[in-house]
C-alpha positions, -999 to 999 in steps of 0.1 A, spaced: -621 -219 -722 -642 -195 -743 -674 -207 -726 -659 -201 -692 -651 -166 -701 -686 -161 -713 -700 -175 -681 -678 -153 -658 -697 -120 -665 -730 -138 -659 -718 -151 -626 -704 -117 -617 -737 -101 -626 -755 -125 -603 -732 -117 -574 -737 -80 -579 -775 -84 -581 -775 -104 -549 -753 -77 -532 -777 -50 -543 -806 -69 -529 -789 -71 -495 -797 -40 -474 -766 -20 -469 -757 6 -443 -762 42 -454 -729 58 -465 -715 84 -441 -717 120 -453 -685 133 -466 -669 154 -439 -654 180 -463 -689 189 -475 -703 195 -441 -708 231 -427 -679 243 -405 -688 243 -369 -668 256 -339 -662 226 -315 -664 230 -277 -630 235 -262 -622 208 -236 -622 223 -201 -599 218 -172 -573 198 -191 -544 222 -193 -533 255 -177 -525 269 -211 -550 296 -223 -545 284 -259 -575 263 -271 -552 243 -294 -533 231 -263 -566 221 -247 -575 198 -276 -540 183 -276 -541 178 -238 -575 161 -240 -563 137 -267 -532 129 -247 -553 122 -216 -576 100 -237 -546 79 -249 -530 77 -215 -500 97 -225 -480 124 -207 -465 154 -226 -428 161 -225 -415 189 -203 -408 224 -216 -379 227 -241 -348 246 -231 -342 280 -246 -319 269 -273 -341 241 -285 -371 265 -284 -352 290 -305 -342 265 -331 -377 252 -334 -393 286 -340 -365 295 -365 -371 263 -386 -409 267 -383 -411 304 -394 -382 309 -418 -369 274 -424 -333 283 -414 -313 278 -382 -304 308 -360 -268 321 -363 -244 319 -334 -249 356 -327 -287 352 -327 -284 323 -303 -262 342 -279 -285 372 -281 -315 351 -272 -298 331 -244 -286 363 -227 -319 382 -230 -335 380 -195 -367 399 -205 -400 379 -201 -410 387 -237 -377 375 -253 -395 347 -271 -423 370 -283 -397 394 -297 -381 367 -317 -414 355 -331 -423 391 -342 -390 396 -358 -392 363 -378 -428 370 -389 -416 404 -402 -387 388 -421 -389 384 -458 -377 349 -454 -409 340 -437 -428 345 -470 -402 324 -488 -405 296 -463 -443 293 -464 -446 301 -501 -427 270 -508 -455 249 -491 -482 267 -510 -465 265 -543 -460 228 -539 -498 224 -534 -504 247 -564 -480 227 -587 -455 254 -592 -425 244 -613 -398 265 -630 -371 240 -642 -352 235 -674 -370 211 -697 -354 180 -712 -346 199 -743 -328 227 -724 -357 252 -728 -372 269 -698 -410 264 -695 -418 274 -731 -455 278 -723 -450 302 -694 -414 316 -693 -423 343 -668 -438 319 -643 -414 330 -616 -433 363 -613 -462 342 -599 -438 327 -573 -427 362 -563 -463 373 -560 -471 344 -536 -441 353 -515 -451 389 -513 -488 380 -505 -477 360 -475 -453 387 -463 -481 413 -466 -505 389 -447 -530 390 -475 -564 376 -464 -570 341 -476 -601 349 -496 -582 376 -515 -552 352 -520 -575 326 -537 -596 351 -557 -565 368 -572 -551 335 -585 -584 325 -601 -596 359 -613 -566 381 -614 -582 405 -590 -582 401 -552 -611 424 -546 -648 414 -546 -660 449 -554 -662 457 -591 -675 493 -589 -672 522 -564 -694 552 -556 -679 586 -550 -691 611 -524 -712 628 -551 -729 595 -561 -710 588 -592 -704 551 -598 -671 541 -615 -652 509 -622 -630 498 -593 -594 495 -605 -577 462 -597 -543 460 -583 -519 456 -613 -497 432 -593 -525 407 -592 -520 399 -628 -489 379 -617 -512 357 -596 -527 343 -629 -495 323 -632 -515 298 -612 -536 291 -643 -509 297 -669 -487 271 -652 -511 244 -665 -503 251 -701 -480 224 -715 -476 239 -749 -475 276 -761 -505 271 -784 -526 253 -758 -542 227 -781 -549 200 -756 -572 218 -732 -546 213 -705 -553 246 -688 -590 239 -681 -585 203 -670 -556 212 -647 -575 241 -633 -603 218 -622 -580 194 -606 -558 220 -588 -586 242 -577 -605 213 -562 -576 198 -544 -559 230 -532 -589 252 -524 -619 228 -519 -601 200 -500 -611 172 -523 -600 156 -555 -623 153 -585 -597 141 -611 -613 106 -610 -645 120 -624 -627 130 -656 -632 95 -669 -661 82 -648 -683 90 -618 -662 92 -586 -662 59 -568 -660 73 -533 -669 110 -533 -703 124 -545 -688 138 -577 -702 128 -611 -685 130 -645 -710 157 -655 -699 177 -625 -662 176 -636 -670 188 -671 -695 214 -659 -666 229 -637 -642 225 -666 -665 246 -688 -659 275 -665 -622 275 -675 -625 265 -711 -624 301 -724 -589 306 -709 -561 312 -734 -525 322 -730 -517 358 -737 -482 372 -738 -481 406 -721 -450 429 -722 -450 445 -688 -420 467 -691 -387 470 -710 -354 463 -691 -347 500 -691 -381 508 -676 -376 481 -649 -342 496 -640 -356 532 -639 -385 521 -617 -362 503 -593 -341 534 -589 -372 556 -584 -386 532 -557 -352 532 -539 -351 570 -540 -386 572 -526 -378 548 -498 -348 569 -487 -368 602 -487 -397 585 -469 -373 570 -443 -358 604 -436 -392 619 -430 -403 591 -408 -371 594 -387 -378 631 -382 -414 624 -371 -402 596 -347 -376 619 -332 -402 646 -326 -432 625 -315 -415 595 -301 -408 608 -266 -444 621 -263 -458 587 -274 -436 569 -249 -447 592 -221 -484 587 -230 -479 550 -231 -462 548 -198 -489 570 -182 -516 547 -195 -498 516 -183 -494 532 -148 -531 540 -146 -541 505 -157 
């Protein structure tokens, strides 16, 4: 039996050597590493002006399938509600839409839902799943001992989506704590000064702090998790296999993994006291007072300028 076990590696080596001697087909280039190109939009396949519909219609034609007919108003309303805010419309909202005869009734619903705070909540959930957000009680009853304020990162992601933050800023803030590429600014007199970052972007660093499994960060979990999450979430590929060996399918070597990990090795947890409870309460009251005063001014401006703006708009529409 022992001799058979010894002979097995030799046989396997011979098989592998023979396989290497056989000419193999060149491996296809990994699609995720190719430059992004704009494909040609299929022509004369759909009356819709949306190019996405053209690609769908072309694929349906290729498969010999026919699309379903248009949805009724109620089904359309429920679809857009679940898609944009993740909640069904109320009875009053259904009645309002069904009795609205205007041609832009659907567009008005879409705009209202996109401006809803719930829209950010709905889609932040998808993003936070990808970014490995968790804020649950541990087995011992404690709440995330390594990052107890992690919920502030969640709130930052929700606010970023509701403000329609550009994607590059969204990614940069969570890796660097600053959404802006510019580090210095020049005044009109030619004086260069350091560009101040948005203080709110510090909350975005919860993306990196979330990886800490212990408060003292002794197991290098932040840097390893940063490599794995950044590659899968922002680069569209996983490199975790290369932590132990060269990747078997993607062109990622083990040295590449640890070279990327070295970028995050200096990271350490730092507890920052942002404000006391009294300061948070005072700030909330000040913000609410500012909003009330601002709203009163905006209402007065709208009352004065609104009729003139409407008249000018109607005249331009008539001339067009």
